[in-house]
PDB file of N, CA, C and O in Angstrom, chain B, residues numbered from 101:
ATOM      1  N   UNK B 101       0.831  -1.173   0.000  1.00  0.00           N
ATOM      2  CA  UNK B 101       0.000   0.000   0.000  1.00  0.00           C
ATOM      3  C   UNK B 101       0.880   1.242   0.000  1.00  0.00           C
ATOM      4  O   UNK B 101       1.959   1.216   0.592  1.00  0.00           O
ATOM      5  N   UNK B 102       0.461   2.326  -0.640  1.00  0.00           N
ATOM      6  CA  UNK B 102       1.256   3.557  -0.613  1.00  0.00           C
ATOM      7  C   UNK B 102       1.337   4.069   0.829  1.00  0.00           C
ATOM      8  O   UNK B 102       0.315   4.271   1.484  1.00  0.00           O
ATOM      9  N   UNK B 103       2.529   4.270   1.299  1.00  0.00           N
ATOM     10  CA  UNK B 103       2.769   4.535   2.704  1.00  0.00           C
ATOM     11  C   UNK B 103       2.381   5.944   3.149  1.00  0.00           C
ATOM     12  O   UNK B 103       1.683   6.099   4.151  1.00  0.00           O
ATOM     13  N   UNK B 104       2.815   6.955   2.436  1.00  0.00           N
ATOM     14  CA  UNK B 104       2.628   8.334   2.892  1.00  0.00           C
ATOM     15  C   UNK B 104       1.162   8.730   3.051  1.00  0.00           C
ATOM     16  O   UNK B 104       0.791   9.297   4.079  1.00  0.00           O
ATOM     17  N   UNK B 105       0.335   8.449   2.073  1.00  0.00           N
ATOM     18  CA  UNK B 105      -1.045   8.931   2.119  1.00  0.00           C
ATOM     19  C   UNK B 105      -1.812   8.368   3.317  1.00  0.00           C
ATOM     20  O   UNK B 105      -2.502   9.119   4.007  1.00  0.00           O
ATOM     21  N   UNK B 106      -1.706   7.086   3.574  1.00  0.00           N
ATOM     22  CA  UNK B 106      -2.423   6.501   4.710  1.00  0.00           C
ATOM     23  C   UNK B 106      -1.807   6.940   6.028  1.00  0.00           C
ATOM     24  O   UNK B 106      -2.530   7.196   6.991  1.00  0.00           O
ATOM     25  N   UNK B 107      -0.493   7.030   6.084  1.00  0.00           N
ATOM     26  CA  UNK B 107       0.184   7.450   7.308  1.00  0.00           C
ATOM     27  C   UNK B 107      -0.241   8.863   7.689  1.00  0.00           C
ATOM     28  O   UNK B 107      -0.573   9.124   8.845  1.00  0.00           O
ATOM     29  N   UNK B 108      -0.231   9.774   6.719  1.00  0.00           N
ATOM     30  CA  UNK B 108      -0.637  11.146   7.001  1.00  0.00           C
ATOM     31  C   UNK B 108      -2.129  11.243   7.306  1.00  0.00           C
ATOM     32  O   UNK B 108      -2.539  12.088   8.101  1.00  0.00           O
ATOM     33  N   UNK B 109      -2.944  10.394   6.688  1.00  0.00           N
ATOM     34  CA  UNK B 109      -4.380  10.395   6.967  1.00  0.00           C
ATOM     35  C   UNK B 109      -4.658  10.040   8.432  1.00  0.00           C
ATOM     36  O   UNK B 109      -5.668  10.462   8.994  1.00  0.00           O
ATOM     37  N   UNK B 110      -3.769   9.273   9.039  1.00  0.00           N
ATOM     38  CA  UNK B 110      -3.913   8.919  10.449  1.00  0.00           C
ATOM     39  C   UNK B 110      -3.388  10.021  11.374  1.00  0.00           C
ATOM     40  O   UNK B 110      -3.561   9.946  12.590  1.00  0.00           O
ATOM     41  N   UNK B 111      -2.753  11.037  10.802  1.00  0.00           N
ATOM     42  CA  UNK B 111      -2.242  12.147  11.601  1.00  0.00           C
ATOM     43  C   UNK B 111      -0.774  12.062  11.930  1.00  0.00           C
ATOM     44  O   UNK B 111      -0.289  12.820  12.770  1.00  0.00           O
ATOM     45  N   UNK B 112      -0.051  11.162  11.292  1.00  0.00           N
ATOM     46  CA  UNK B 112       1.383  11.019  11.545  1.00  0.00           C
ATOM     47  C   UNK B 112       2.161  12.060  10.735  1.00  0.00           C
ATOM     48  O   UNK B 112       1.710  12.520   9.686  1.00  0.00           O
ATOM     49  N   UNK B 113       3.332  12.415  11.246  1.00  0.00           N
ATOM     50  CA  UNK B 113       4.239  13.295  10.525  1.00  0.00           C
ATOM     51  C   UNK B 113       5.222  12.414   9.758  1.00  0.00           C
ATOM     52  O   UNK B 113       5.816  11.500  10.331  1.00  0.00           O
ATOM     53  N   UNK B 114       5.394  12.687   8.466  1.00  0.00           N
ATOM     54  CA  UNK B 114       6.259  11.892   7.606  1.00  0.00           C
ATOM     55  C   UNK B 114       7.327  12.801   7.007  1.00  0.00           C
ATOM     56  O   UNK B 114       7.016  13.838   6.421  1.00  0.00           O
ATOM     57  N   UNK B 115       8.602  12.399   7.161  1.00  0.00           N
ATOM     58  CA  UNK B 115       9.716  13.154   6.588  1.00  0.00           C
ATOM     59  C   UNK B 115      10.533  12.192   5.738  1.00  0.00           C
ATOM     60  O   UNK B 115      10.936  11.123   6.197  1.00  0.00           O
ATOM     61  N   UNK B 116      10.773  12.592   4.485  1.00  0.00           N
ATOM     62  CA  UNK B 116      11.527  11.752   3.558  1.00  0.00           C
ATOM     63  C   UNK B 116      12.865  12.402   3.254  1.00  0.00           C
ATOM     64  O   UNK B 116      12.925  13.597   2.965  1.00  0.00           O
ATOM     65  N   UNK B 117      13.942  11.621   3.316  1.00  0.00           N
ATOM     66  CA  UNK B 117      15.280  12.070   2.962  1.00  0.00           C
ATOM     67  C   UNK B 117      15.652  11.401   1.644  1.00  0.00           C
ATOM     68  O   UNK B 117      15.982  10.216   1.610  1.00  0.00           O
ATOM     69  N   UNK B 118      15.597  12.170   0.565  1.00  0.00           N
ATOM     70  CA  UNK B 118      15.852  11.617  -0.772  1.00  0.00           C
ATOM     71  C   UNK B 118      17.273  11.074  -0.917  1.00  0.00           C
ATOM     72  O   UNK B 118      17.495  10.112  -1.652  1.00  0.00           O
ATOM     73  N   UNK B 119      18.226  11.676  -0.229  1.00  0.00           N
ATOM     74  CA  UNK B 119      19.622  11.246  -0.336  1.00  0.00           C
ATOM     75  C   UNK B 119      19.804   9.821   0.186  1.00  0.00           C
ATOM     76  O   UNK B 119      20.480   9.009  -0.446  1.00  0.00           O
ATOM     77  N   UNK B 120      19.202   9.515   1.338  1.00  0.00           N
ATOM     78  CA  UNK B 120      19.356   8.192   1.947  1.00  0.00           C
ATOM     79  C   UNK B 120      18.192   7.256   1.638  1.00  0.00           C
ATOM     80  O   UNK B 120      18.241   6.071   1.968  1.00  0.00           O
ATOM     81  N   UNK B 121      17.133   7.791   0.998  1.00  0.00           N
ATOM     82  CA  UNK B 121      15.902   7.051   0.708  1.00  0.00           C
ATOM     83  C   UNK B 121      15.240   6.544   1.991  1.00  0.00           C
ATOM     84  O   UNK B 121      14.596   5.495   2.007  1.00  0.00           O
ATOM     85  N   UNK B 122      15.417   7.319   3.066  1.00  0.00           N
ATOM     86  CA  UNK B 122      14.867   6.948   4.373  1.00  0.00           C
ATOM     87  C   UNK B 122      13.648   7.814   4.691  1.00  0.00           C
ATOM     88  O   UNK B 122      13.668   9.032   4.510  1.00  0.00           O
ATOM     89  N   UNK B 123      12.595   7.163   5.164  1.00  0.00           N
ATOM     90  CA  UNK B 123      11.387   7.841   5.600  1.00  0.00           C
ATOM     91  C   UNK B 123      11.297   7.702   7.115  1.00  0.00           C
ATOM     92  O   UNK B 123      11.376   6.599   7.654  1.00  0.00           O
ATOM     93  N   UNK B 124      11.131   8.836   7.794  1.00  0.00           N
ATOM     94  CA  UNK B 124      10.988   8.829   9.250  1.00  0.00           C
ATOM     95  C   UNK B 124       9.566   9.260   9.591  1.00  0.00           C
ATOM     96  O   UNK B 124       9.063  10.258   9.075  1.00  0.00           O
ATOM     97  N   UNK B 125       8.929   8.490  10.468  1.00  0.00           N
ATOM     98  CA  UNK B 125       7.533   8.719  10.834  1.00  0.00           C
ATOM     99  C   UNK B 125       7.434   8.965  12.332  1.00  0.00           C
ATOM    100  O   UNK B 125       8.044   8.261  13.137  1.00  0.00           O
ATOM    101  N   UNK B 126       6.654   9.979  12.688  1.00  0.00           N
ATOM    102  CA  UNK B 126       6.338  10.253  14.086  1.00  0.00           C
ATOM    103  C   UNK B 126       4.827  10.179  14.230  1.00  0.00           C
ATOM    104  O   UNK B 126       4.088  10.892  13.550  1.00  0.00           O
ATOM    105  N   UNK B 127       4.381   9.308  15.122  1.00  0.00           N
ATOM    106  CA  UNK B 127       2.946   9.121  15.364  1.00  0.00           C
ATOM    107  C   UNK B 127       2.751   8.955  16.866  1.00  0.00           C
ATOM    108  O   UNK B 127       3.055   7.899  17.421  1.00  0.00           O
ATOM    109  N   UNK B 128       2.249   9.991  17.523  1.00  0.00           N
ATOM    110  CA  UNK B 128       2.157   9.958  18.976  1.00  0.00           C
ATOM    111  C   UNK B 128       3.559   9.843  19.537  1.00  0.00           C
ATOM    112  O   UNK B 128       4.426  10.658  19.221  1.00  0.00           O
ATOM    113  N   UNK B 129       3.787   8.847  20.359  1.00  0.00           N
ATOM    114  CA  UNK B 129       5.121   8.635  20.935  1.00  0.00           C
ATOM    115  C   UNK B 129       5.957   7.668  20.099  1.00  0.00           C
ATOM    116  O   UNK B 129       7.111   7.402  20.434  1.00  0.00           O
ATOM    117  N   UNK B 130       5.392   7.145  19.024  1.00  0.00           N
ATOM    118  CA  UNK B 130       6.130   6.214  18.156  1.00  0.00           C
ATOM    119  C   UNK B 130       6.944   6.996  17.128  1.00  0.00           C
ATOM    120  O   UNK B 130       6.433   7.905  16.473  1.00  0.00           O
ATOM    121  N   UNK B 131       8.210   6.630  17.001  1.00  0.00           N
ATOM    122  CA  UNK B 131       9.075   7.201  15.975  1.00  0.00           C
ATOM    123  C   UNK B 131       9.839   6.037  15.361  1.00  0.00           C
ATOM    124  O   UNK B 131      10.456   5.246  16.075  1.00  0.00           O
ATOM    125  N   UNK B 132       9.797   5.935  14.042  1.00  0.00           N
ATOM    126  CA  UNK B 132      10.524   4.865  13.360  1.00  0.00           C
ATOM    127  C   UNK B 132      10.953   5.333  11.988  1.00  0.00           C
ATOM    128  O   UNK B 132      10.417   6.299  11.444  1.00  0.00           O
ATOM    129  N   UNK B 133      11.932   4.631  11.437  1.00  0.00           N
ATOM    130  CA  UNK B 133      12.430   4.936  10.098  1.00  0.00           C
ATOM    131  C   UNK B 133      12.420   3.667   9.262  1.00  0.00           C
ATOM    132  O   UNK B 133      12.724   2.579   9.750  1.00  0.00           O
ATOM    133  N   UNK B 134      12.065   3.827   7.998  1.00  0.00           N
ATOM    134  CA  UNK B 134      12.151   2.732   7.038  1.00  0.00           C
ATOM    135  C   UNK B 134      12.917   3.254   5.828  1.00  0.00           C
ATOM    136  O   UNK B 134      12.874   4.441   5.508  1.00  0.00           O
ATOM    137  N   UNK B 135      13.611   2.346   5.173  1.00  0.00           N
ATOM    138  CA  UNK B 135      14.424   2.718   4.018  1.00  0.00           C
ATOM    139  C   UNK B 135      14.056   1.836   2.836  1.00  0.00           C
ATOM    140  O   UNK B 135      13.906   0.621   2.967  1.00  0.00           O
ATOM    141  N   UNK B 136      13.914   2.471   1.687  1.00  0.00           N
ATOM    142  CA  UNK B 136      13.600   1.750   0.456  1.00  0.00           C
ATOM    143  C   UNK B 136      14.585   0.593   0.277  1.00  0.00           C
ATOM    144  O   UNK B 136      15.796   0.809   0.245  1.00  0.00           O
ATOM    145  N   UNK B 137      14.070  -0.630   0.159  1.00  0.00           N
ATOM    146  CA  UNK B 137      14.898  -1.801  -0.087  1.00  0.00           C
ATOM    147  C   UNK B 137      15.462  -2.471   1.149  1.00  0.00           C
ATOM    148  O   UNK B 137      16.095  -3.521   1.041  1.00  0.00           O
ATOM    149  N   UNK B 138      15.249  -1.889   2.327  1.00  0.00           N
ATOM    150  CA  UNK B 138      15.797  -2.463   3.563  1.00  0.00           C
ATOM    151  C   UNK B 138      14.783  -3.405   4.215  1.00  0.00           C
ATOM    152  O   UNK B 138      13.608  -3.055   4.316  1.00  0.00           O
ATOM    153  N   UNK B 139      15.207  -4.590   4.659  1.00  0.00           N
ATOM    154  CA  UNK B 139      14.273  -5.570   5.223  1.00  0.00           C
ATOM    155  C   UNK B 139      13.904  -5.327   6.694  1.00  0.00           C
ATOM    156  O   UNK B 139      13.301  -6.185   7.339  1.00  0.00           O
ATOM    157  N   UNK B 140      14.271  -4.149   7.216  1.00  0.00           N
ATOM    158  CA  UNK B 140      13.927  -3.865   8.607  1.00  0.00           C
ATOM    159  C   UNK B 140      13.629  -2.376   8.787  1.00  0.00           C
ATOM    160  O   UNK B 140      14.025  -1.543   7.972  1.00  0.00           O
ATOM    161  N   UNK B 141      12.920  -2.063   9.875  1.00  0.00           N
ATOM    162  CA  UNK B 141      12.669  -0.685  10.290  1.00  0.00           C
ATOM    163  C   UNK B 141      13.534  -0.412  11.500  1.00  0.00           C
ATOM    164  O   UNK B 141      13.919  -1.341  12.210  1.00  0.00           O
ATOM    165  N   UNK B 142      13.842   0.833  11.742  1.00  0.00           N
ATOM    166  CA  UNK B 142      14.552   1.224  12.953  1.00  0.00           C
ATOM    167  C   UNK B 142      13.549   1.900  13.880  1.00  0.00           C
ATOM    168  O   UNK B 142      12.954   2.921  13.534  1.00  0.00           O
ATOM    169  N   UNK B 143      13.372   1.322  15.053  1.00  0.00           N
ATOM    170  CA  UNK B 143      12.469   1.879  16.041  1.00  0.00           C
ATOM    171  C   UNK B 143      13.133   1.799  17.403  1.00  0.00           C
ATOM    172  O   UNK B 143      13.609   0.738  17.807  1.00  0.00           O
ATOM    173  N   UNK B 144      13.165   2.913  18.106  1.00  0.00           N
ATOM    174  CA  UNK B 144      13.856   2.997  19.398  1.00  0.00           C
ATOM    175  C   UNK B 144      15.306   2.531  19.295  1.00  0.00           C
ATOM    176  O   UNK B 144      15.830   1.931  20.233  1.00  0.00           O
ATOM    177  N   UNK B 145      15.958   2.803  18.165  1.00  0.00           N
ATOM    178  CA  UNK B 145      17.346   2.433  17.975  1.00  0.00           C
ATOM    179  C   UNK B 145      17.581   0.960  17.701  1.00  0.00           C
ATOM    180  O   UNK B 145      18.726   0.514  17.630  1.00  0.00           O
ATOM    181  N   UNK B 146      16.508   0.205  17.547  1.00  0.00           N
ATOM    182  CA  UNK B 146      16.629  -1.239  17.300  1.00  0.00           C
ATOM    183  C   UNK B 146      16.017  -1.597  15.954  1.00  0.00           C
ATOM    184  O   UNK B 146      15.128  -0.908  15.453  1.00  0.00           O
ATOM    185  N   UNK B 147      16.508  -2.686  15.380  1.00  0.00           N
ATOM    186  CA  UNK B 147      15.968  -3.173  14.114  1.00  0.00           C
ATOM    187  C   UNK B 147      14.719  -4.015  14.372  1.00  0.00           C
ATOM    188  O   UNK B 147      14.692  -4.862  15.265  1.00  0.00           O
ATOM    189  N   UNK B 148      13.701  -3.762  13.574  1.00  0.00           N
ATOM    190  CA  UNK B 148      12.479  -4.565  13.606  1.00  0.00           C
ATOM    191  C   UNK B 148      12.294  -5.147  12.208  1.00  0.00           C
ATOM    192  O   UNK B 148      12.198  -4.405  11.231  1.00  0.00           O
ATOM    193  N   UNK B 149      12.244  -6.475  12.115  1.00  0.00           N
ATOM    194  CA  UNK B 149      12.123  -7.133  10.806  1.00  0.00           C
ATOM    195  C   UNK B 149      10.787  -6.796  10.153  1.00  0.00           C
ATOM    196  O   UNK B 149       9.760  -6.700  10.824  1.00  0.00           O
ATOM    197  N   UNK B 150      10.819  -6.620   8.840  1.00  0.00           N
ATOM    198  CA  UNK B 150       9.608  -6.383   8.046  1.00  0.00           C
ATOM    199  C   UNK B 150       9.284  -7.641   7.246  1.00  0.00           C
ATOM    200  O   UNK B 150      10.172  -8.443   6.954  1.00  0.00           O
ATOM    201  N   UNK B 151       8.016  -7.812   6.896  1.00  0.00           N
ATOM    202  CA  UNK B 151       7.598  -8.963   6.082  1.00  0.00           C
ATOM    203  C   UNK B 151       8.308  -8.955   4.735  1.00  0.00           C
ATOM    204  O   UNK B 151       8.779  -9.989   4.260  1.00  0.00           O
ATOM    205  N   UNK B 152       8.379  -7.775   4.129  1.00  0.00           N
ATOM    206  CA  UNK B 152       9.046  -7.557   2.844  1.00  0.00           C
ATOM    207  C   UNK B 152       9.701  -6.190   2.893  1.00  0.00           C
ATOM    208  O   UNK B 152       9.259  -5.310   3.631  1.00  0.00           O
ATOM    209  N   UNK B 153      10.731  -6.013   2.124  1.00  0.00           N
ATOM    210  CA  UNK B 153      11.395  -4.709   2.063  1.00  0.00           C
ATOM    211  C   UNK B 153      10.486  -3.690   1.388  1.00  0.00           C
ATOM    212  O   UNK B 153       9.849  -4.009   0.385  1.00  0.00           O
ATOM    213  N   UNK B 154      10.413  -2.462   1.921  1.00  0.00           N
ATOM    214  CA  UNK B 154       9.653  -1.410   1.244  1.00  0.00           C
ATOM    215  C   UNK B 154      10.241  -1.162  -0.145  1.00  0.00           C
ATOM    216  O   UNK B 154      11.442  -1.326  -0.364  1.00  0.00           O
ATOM    217  N   UNK B 155       9.388  -0.770  -1.065  1.00  0.00           N
ATOM    218  CA  UNK B 155       9.837  -0.515  -2.434  1.00  0.00           C
ATOM    219  C   UNK B 155       9.150   0.729  -2.980  1.00  0.00           C
ATOM    220  O   UNK B 155       7.992   1.000  -2.663  1.00  0.00           O
ATOM    221  N   UNK B 156       9.867   1.477  -3.799  1.00  0.00           N
ATOM    222  CA  UNK B 156       9.297   2.659  -4.432  1.00  0.00           C
ATOM    223  C   UNK B 156       8.830   2.289  -5.829  1.00  0.00           C
ATOM    224  O   UNK B 156       9.598   1.774  -6.641  1.00  0.00           O
ATOM    225  N   UNK B 157       7.554   2.561  -6.098  1.00  0.00           N
ATOM    226  CA  UNK B 157       6.945   2.320  -7.405  1.00  0.00           C
ATOM    227  C   UNK B 157       6.231   3.588  -7.844  1.00  0.00           C
ATOM    228  O   UNK B 157       5.381   4.101  -7.115  1.00  0.00           O
ATOM    229  N   UNK B 158       6.560   4.099  -9.018  1.00  0.00           N
ATOM    230  CA  UNK B 158       5.934   5.314  -9.546  1.00  0.00           C
ATOM    231  C   UNK B 158       5.981   6.462  -8.550  1.00  0.00           C
ATOM    232  O   UNK B 158       5.023   7.225  -8.430  1.00  0.00           O
ATOM    233  N   UNK B 159       7.104   6.585  -7.828  1.00  0.00           N
ATOM    234  CA  UNK B 159       7.289   7.692  -6.904  1.00  0.00           C
ATOM    235  C   UNK B 159       6.664   7.538  -5.530  1.00  0.00           C
ATOM    236  O   UNK B 159       6.765   8.447  -4.706  1.00  0.00           O
ATOM    237  N   UNK B 160       6.025   6.415  -5.264  1.00  0.00           N
ATOM    238  CA  UNK B 160       5.411   6.183  -3.959  1.00  0.00           C
ATOM    239  C   UNK B 160       6.076   4.997  -3.272  1.00  0.00           C
ATOM    240  O   UNK B 160       6.361   3.981  -3.906  1.00  0.00           O
ATOM    241  N   UNK B 161       6.321   5.134  -1.970  1.00  0.00           N
ATOM    242  CA  UNK B 161       6.892   4.054  -1.179  1.00  0.00           C
ATOM    243  C   UNK B 161       5.772   3.102  -0.762  1.00  0.00           C
ATOM    244  O   UNK B 161       4.745   3.528  -0.234  1.00  0.00           O
ATOM    245  N   UNK B 162       5.982   1.822  -1.003  1.00  0.00           N
ATOM    246  CA  UNK B 162       5.000   0.798  -0.640  1.00  0.00           C
ATOM    247  C   UNK B 162       5.558  -0.057   0.488  1.00  0.00           C
ATOM    248  O   UNK B 162       6.716  -0.472   0.464  1.00  0.00           O
ATOM    249  N   UNK B 163       4.705  -0.310   1.476  1.00  0.00           N
ATOM    250  CA  UNK B 163       5.066  -1.094   2.655  1.00  0.00           C
ATOM    251  C   UNK B 163       3.959  -2.113   2.885  1.00  0.00           C
ATOM    252  O   UNK B 163       2.787  -1.772   2.726  1.00  0.00           O
ATOM    253  N   UNK B 164       4.283  -3.354   3.255  1.00  0.00           N
ATOM    254  CA  UNK B 164       3.234  -4.332   3.548  1.00  0.00           C
ATOM    255  C   UNK B 164       2.276  -3.808   4.625  1.00  0.00           C
ATOM    256  O   UNK B 164       2.718  -3.260   5.635  1.00  0.00           O
ATOM    257  N   UNK B 165       0.994  -3.972   4.414  1.00  0.00           N
ATOM    258  CA  UNK B 165      -0.014  -3.417   5.314  1.00  0.00           C
ATOM    259  C   UNK B 165       0.120  -3.957   6.734  1.00  0.00           C
ATOM    260  O   UNK B 165      -0.145  -3.231   7.692  1.00  0.00           O
ATOM    261  N   UNK B 166       0.524  -5.210   6.886  1.00  0.00           N
ATOM    262  CA  UNK B 166       0.707  -5.761   8.229  1.00  0.00           C
ATOM    263  C   UNK B 166       1.815  -5.008   8.955  1.00  0.00           C
ATOM    264  O   UNK B 166       1.672  -4.672  10.130  1.00  0.00           O
ATOM    265  N   UNK B 167       2.912  -4.745   8.263  1.00  0.00           N
ATOM    266  CA  UNK B 167       4.011  -3.998   8.858  1.00  0.00           C
ATOM    267  C   UNK B 167       3.576  -2.572   9.191  1.00  0.00           C
ATOM    268  O   UNK B 167       3.953  -2.032  10.231  1.00  0.00           O
ATOM    269  N   UNK B 168       2.790  -1.970   8.317  1.00  0.00           N
ATOM    270  CA  UNK B 168       2.250  -0.634   8.554  1.00  0.00           C
ATOM    271  C   UNK B 168       1.511  -0.593   9.891  1.00  0.00           C
ATOM    272  O   UNK B 168       1.743   0.299  10.707  1.00  0.00           O
ATOM    273  N   UNK B 169       0.622  -1.562  10.113  1.00  0.00           N
ATOM    274  CA  UNK B 169      -0.136  -1.617  11.357  1.00  0.00           C
ATOM    275  C   UNK B 169       0.748  -1.826  12.567  1.00  0.00           C
ATOM    276  O   UNK B 169       0.570  -1.170  13.593  1.00  0.00           O
ATOM    277  N   UNK B 170       1.702  -2.739  12.453  1.00  0.00           N
ATOM    278  CA  UNK B 170       2.601  -3.026  13.574  1.00  0.00           C
ATOM    279  C   UNK B 170       3.438  -1.805  13.945  1.00  0.00           C
ATOM    280  O   UNK B 170       3.592  -1.493  15.126  1.00  0.00           O
ATOM    281  N   UNK B 171       3.975  -1.119  12.949  1.00  0.00           N
ATOM    282  CA  UNK B 171       4.834   0.031  13.215  1.00  0.00           C
ATOM    283  C   UNK B 171       4.071   1.204  13.824  1.00  0.00           C
ATOM    284  O   UNK B 171       4.581   1.890  14.709  1.00  0.00           O
ATOM    285  N   UNK B 172       2.854   1.428  13.347  1.00  0.00           N
ATOM    286  CA  UNK B 172       2.077   2.556  13.845  1.00  0.00           C
ATOM    287  C   UNK B 172       1.227   2.214  15.069  1.00  0.00           C
ATOM    288  O   UNK B 172       0.720   3.109  15.744  1.00  0.00           O
ATOM    289  N   UNK B 173       1.072   0.933  15.351  1.00  0.00           N
ATOM    290  CA  UNK B 173       0.247   0.546  16.489  1.00  0.00           C
ATOM    291  C   UNK B 173      -1.238   0.710  16.203  1.00  0.00           C
ATOM    292  O   UNK B 173      -2.015   1.055  17.093  1.00  0.00           O
ATOM    293  N   UNK B 174      -1.627   0.462  14.958  1.00  0.00           N
ATOM    294  CA  UNK B 174      -3.037   0.525  14.579  1.00  0.00           C
ATOM    295  C   UNK B 174      -3.498  -0.866  14.166  1.00  0.00           C
ATOM    296  O   UNK B 174      -2.693  -1.727  13.810  1.00  0.00           O
ATOM    297  N   UNK B 175      -4.817  -1.069  14.220  1.00  0.00           N
ATOM    298  CA  UNK B 175      -5.362  -2.369  13.838  1.00  0.00           C
ATOM    299  C   UNK B 175      -5.625  -2.385  12.336  1.00  0.00           C
ATOM    300  O   UNK B 175      -6.226  -1.460  11.788  1.00  0.00           O
ATOM    301  N   UNK B 176      -5.170  -3.442  11.684  1.00  0.00           N
ATOM    302  CA  UNK B 176      -5.376  -3.621  10.250  1.00  0.00           C
ATOM    303  C   UNK B 176      -6.114  -4.940  10.056  1.00  0.00           C
ATOM    304  O   UNK B 176      -5.679  -5.986  10.538  1.00  0.00           O
ATOM    305  N   UNK B 177      -7.232  -4.875   9.345  1.00  0.00           N
ATOM    306  CA  UNK B 177      -8.071  -6.067   9.183  1.00  0.00           C
ATOM    307  C   UNK B 177      -8.538  -6.183   7.731  1.00  0.00           C
ATOM    308  O   UNK B 177      -8.974  -5.204   7.126  1.00  0.00           O
ATOM    309  N   UNK B 178      -8.440  -7.394   7.185  1.00  0.00           N
ATOM    310  CA  UNK B 178      -8.923  -7.679   5.832  1.00  0.00           C
ATOM    311  C   UNK B 178     -10.393  -8.042   5.914  1.00  0.00           C
ATOM    312  O   UNK B 178     -10.772  -8.920   6.689  1.00  0.00           O
ATOM    313  N   UNK B 179     -11.233  -7.372   5.115  1.00  0.00           N
ATOM    314  CA  UNK B 179     -12.653  -7.673   5.032  1.00  0.00           C
ATOM    315  C   UNK B 179     -12.877  -8.404   3.715  1.00  0.00           C
ATOM    316  O   UNK B 179     -12.942  -7.781   2.655  1.00  0.00           O
ATOM    317  N   UNK B 180     -12.994  -9.733   3.785  1.00  0.00           N
ATOM    318  CA  UNK B 180     -13.125 -10.551   2.572  1.00  0.00           C
ATOM    319  C   UNK B 180     -14.423 -10.252   1.825  1.00  0.00           C
ATOM    320  O   UNK B 180     -14.466 -10.337   0.597  1.00  0.00           O
ATOM    321  N   UNK B 181     -15.476  -9.904   2.556  1.00  0.00           N
ATOM    322  CA  UNK B 181     -16.767  -9.625   1.919  1.00  0.00           C
ATOM    323  C   UNK B 181     -16.708  -8.443   0.975  1.00  0.00           C
ATOM    324  O   UNK B 181     -17.267  -8.490  -0.121  1.00  0.00           O
ATOM    325  N   UNK B 182     -16.037  -7.389   1.392  1.00  0.00           N
ATOM    326  CA  UNK B 182     -15.949  -6.196   0.548  1.00  0.00           C
ATOM    327  C   UNK B 182     -14.595  -6.088  -0.159  1.00  0.00           C
ATOM    328  O   UNK B 182     -14.371  -5.183  -0.962  1.00  0.00           O
ATOM    329  N   UNK B 183     -13.692  -7.036   0.158  1.00  0.00           N
ATOM    330  CA  UNK B 183     -12.349  -7.057  -0.408  1.00  0.00           C
ATOM    331  C   UNK B 183     -11.626  -5.733  -0.167  1.00  0.00           C
ATOM    332  O   UNK B 183     -11.026  -5.151  -1.070  1.00  0.00           O
ATOM    333  N   UNK B 184     -11.708  -5.276   1.098  1.00  0.00           N
ATOM    334  CA  UNK B 184     -11.060  -4.035   1.492  1.00  0.00           C
ATOM    335  C   UNK B 184     -10.254  -4.254   2.771  1.00  0.00           C
ATOM    336  O   UNK B 184     -10.462  -5.222   3.503  1.00  0.00           O
ATOM    337  N   UNK B 185      -9.337  -3.334   3.013  1.00  0.00           N
ATOM    338  CA  UNK B 185      -8.567  -3.333   4.248  1.00  0.00           C
ATOM    339  C   UNK B 185      -9.147  -2.256   5.139  1.00  0.00           C
ATOM    340  O   UNK B 185      -9.358  -1.124   4.704  1.00  0.00           O
ATOM    341  N   UNK B 186      -9.409  -2.614   6.406  1.00  0.00           N
ATOM    342  CA  UNK B 186      -9.934  -1.652   7.362  1.00  0.00           C
ATOM    343  C   UNK B 186      -8.834  -1.317   8.362  1.00  0.00           C
ATOM    344  O   UNK B 186      -8.226  -2.209   8.955  1.00  0.00           O
ATOM    345  N   UNK B 187      -8.586  -0.025   8.542  1.00  0.00           N
ATOM    346  CA  UNK B 187      -7.565   0.441   9.471  1.00  0.00           C
ATOM    347  C   UNK B 187      -8.269   1.205  10.582  1.00  0.00           C
ATOM    348  O   UNK B 187      -9.043   2.127  10.327  1.00  0.00           O
ATOM    349  N   UNK B 188      -7.985   0.803  11.831  1.00  0.00           N
ATOM    350  CA  UNK B 188      -8.622   1.434  12.977  1.00  0.00           C
ATOM    351  C   UNK B 188      -7.542   1.987  13.891  1.00  0.00           C
ATOM    352  O   UNK B 188      -6.634   1.267  14.307  1.00  0.00           O
ATOM    353  N   UNK B 189      -7.653   3.286  14.202  1.00  0.00           N
ATOM    354  CA  UNK B 189      -6.708   3.905  15.119  1.00  0.00           C
ATOM    355  C   UNK B 189      -7.040   3.491  16.539  1.00  0.00           C
ATOM    356  O   UNK B 189      -8.200   3.262  16.881  1.00  0.00           O
ATOM    357  N   UNK B 190      -5.997   3.398  17.366  1.00  0.00           N
ATOM    358  CA  UNK B 190      -6.195   3.169  18.793  1.00  0.00           C
ATOM    359  C   UNK B 190      -6.715   4.477  19.390  1.00  0.00           C
ATOM    360  O   UNK B 190      -6.650   5.527  18.750  1.00  0.00           O
ATOM    361  N   UNK B 191      -7.225   4.408  20.609  1.00  0.00           N
ATOM    362  CA  UNK B 191      -7.732   5.614  21.269  1.00  0.00           C
ATOM    363  C   UNK B 191      -6.650   6.694  21.350  1.00  0.00           C
ATOM    364  O   UNK B 191      -6.930   7.882  21.196  1.00  0.00           O
ATOM    365  N   UNK B 192      -5.417   6.261  21.593  1.00  0.00           N
ATOM    366  CA  UNK B 192      -4.270   7.180  21.618  1.00  0.00           C
ATOM    367  C   UNK B 192      -3.050   6.420  21.129  1.00  0.00           C
ATOM    368  O   UNK B 192      -2.841   5.268  21.509  1.00  0.00           O
ATOM    369  N   UNK B 193      -2.252   7.050  20.298  1.00  0.00           N
ATOM    370  CA  UNK B 193      -1.035   6.394  19.805  1.00  0.00           C
ATOM    371  C   UNK B 193      -0.087   6.200  20.953  1.00  0.00           C
ATOM    372  O   UNK B 193       0.125   7.110  21.754  1.00  0.00           O
ATOM    373  N   UNK B 194       0.495   5.001  21.040  1.00  0.00           N
ATOM    374  CA  UNK B 194       1.431   4.704  22.129  1.00  0.00           C
ATOM    375  C   UNK B 194       2.758   4.296  21.562  1.00  0.00           C
ATOM    376  O   UNK B 194       3.687   4.003  22.314  1.00  0.00           O
TER     377      UNK B 194
END
């Protein structure tokens, strides 16, 4: 899924460094960085494995939706009936 649009829709701050291809996200007290092509995110100074490496396609960074939910601390659910992904914010980002 395109990372920036959904992340910002949830109210997170997104900063992209074109030189390093690193995206840093701040959401509540959560701060993490992901890098195009890297199989892990950096959160609290530690590496967190991702399902798949983020990739840039047509100028947008794509990240697996499960990883998106885990990193931001939001619930991500597949609705087979409507074939859509439902994202639910927690009461407060932690």
